C-alpha positions, -999 to +999 in steps of 0.1 A: +585+794-104+550+804-086+546+793-051+514+777-056+529+756-085+558+746-062+534+736-036+511+715-061+544+698-073+555+690-038+521+676-029+520+657-063+555+641-058+546+632-024+516+613-033+535+594-060+561+585-036+535+570-012+518+551-042+550+537-054+562+525-016+528+512-010+529+492-044+562+478-036+553+463-004+554+425-006+536+398+013+560+382+038+573+350+028+562+317+048+593+307+070+606+272+058+613+258+094+627+224+082+655+243+064+663+260+095+667+228+116+705+223+125+713+258+117+690+283+137+698+292+171+678+304+201+696+336+201+684+341+164+649+333+176+650+358+203+663+385+178+636+376+153+605+371+180+616+385+211+614+367+244+594+334+245+559+335+260+567+301+273+599+283+281+609+252+296+643+231+299+641+193+299+665+171+319+685+162+288+690+201+281+667+206+256+649+238+258+612+242+246+603+275+238+567+290+225+561+323+210+525+336+204+527+342+165+489+352+160+461+362+185+426+353+175+393+363+190+372+336+206+343+343+182+326+368+161+293+383+170+269+397+147+239+417+152+207+407+134+174+422+141+185+437+172+200+406+188+235+393+190+244+359+174+275+339+177+289+330+143+299+295+155+335+299+142+362+290+169+392+312+163+422+302+182+458+317+189+487+305+169+518+296+186+553+286+173+570+260+194+610+256+187+628+230+206+666+237+210+693+212+221+716+221+249+739+242+227+709+264+217+707+247+180+672+243+166+664+206+165+625+207+159+593+229+155+556+226+154+527+252+151+502+246+180+466+263+180+452+270+215 
């Protein structure tokens, strides 16, 4: 087989592979936190999200942990006729707050926007 034909076939195969892999990518599913209560542990959360951004232990041993899930810019500015305009949208960071009992088992959750 001619080297140019081999090159063309290799490049074509690589492009088709990339298209196939890109087409198979699915949107991540939304976590159903209510289903995880009583089953999910602190260690599992650290494995999934890394170390919490904020953490506190209450007197009864309850551990409150907060992870930054999505960072948002404070506002968007657009240039119009040579001047900057604030679009007025307030965009806040999204935090996931999980509470664990003294044994490290998930007891509750909430999403907080700051």
